[in-house]
C-alpha positions in Angstrom: 101.2 112.9 -53.6 104.7 111.9 -52.7 106.2 111.9 -49.2 107.8 115.3 -49.5 104.7 116.9 -51.0 102.5 115.2 -48.4 104.7 116.7 -45.6 104.5 120.2 -47.3 100.7 119.8 -47.5 100.5 118.8 -43.8 102.6 121.7 -42.8 100.5 124.2 -44.9 97.3 122.8 -43.2 98.9 123.2 -39.8 99.9 126.8 -40.5 96.4 127.5 -41.8 94.8 126.1 -38.7 97.1 128.2 -36.5 96.3 131.4 -38.5 92.6 130.7 -38.2 92.9 130.1 -34.4 94.8 133.4 -34.1 91.8 135.2 -35.6 93.6 136.1 -38.9 91.3 136.8 -41.8 94.1 136.8 -44.4 96.9 134.2 -44.9 99.8 134.6 -47.4 101.6 131.4 -48.1 104.5 130.5 -50.4 104.5 127.1 -52.0 107.7 126.0 -53.7 107.9 123.3 -56.4 111.2 121.7 -57.4 111.1 121.3 -61.1 113.7 120.1 -63.5 112.0 121.4 -66.6 109.9 124.5 -65.9 109.4 125.2 -69.6 107.2 122.1 -70.0 103.4 122.4 -69.8 102.3 120.0 -67.1 100.7 119.8 -63.7 102.8 121.4 -60.9 103.5 118.3 -58.8 101.9 118.5 -55.4 100.8 122.2 -55.6 97.0 121.5 -55.9 97.1 119.2 -53.0 99.0 121.7 -50.9 96.5 124.4 -51.7 93.7 122.1 -50.9 95.3 121.4 -47.5 94.9 125.1 -46.7 91.4 125.4 -48.1 90.3 122.4 -46.0 91.0 124.6 -43.0 88.4 127.1 -44.0 90.4 129.4 -46.3 89.7 130.3 -50.0 92.4 131.1 -52.5 91.8 134.7 -53.5 94.9 135.7 -55.4 98.1 134.0 -56.7 101.4 135.1 -58.2 104.1 132.9 -59.6 107.9 133.4 -59.7 110.7 131.3 -61.1 114.3 131.2 -60.0 117.4 129.1 -60.2 119.5 127.8 -57.4 122.5 125.5 -57.2 120.1 122.6 -56.8 118.0 123.4 -59.9 115.0 125.5 -60.9 112.3 126.4 -58.5 108.8 127.7 -59.1 107.2 129.6 -56.2 103.5 130.3 -55.9 102.6 133.1 -53.6 99.0 132.6 -52.6 96.7 135.0 -50.7 93.9 133.2 -48.9 90.9 134.7 -47.2 88.8 133.1 -44.5 85.4 131.7 -45.7 83.7 132.5 -42.4 84.6 134.1 -39.0 
């Protein structure tokens, strides 16, 4: 995982720990991938590792939705993920 994706994964894990410590049972998190060719079939760079960072904090991915948009800096794919706690 590259430096930027590592930082995103670290931040996702931190937010997951904070949500768990606050007693939340549901966490909704938005992951964004910068992609220059979203039409290609290929792994989404860094996404699995970022999701694993959240799951490592005791959450399980329950539902996911994807959206694609364009900005001045290029195409972006967002995954909106709903996680649930595995235990209290």
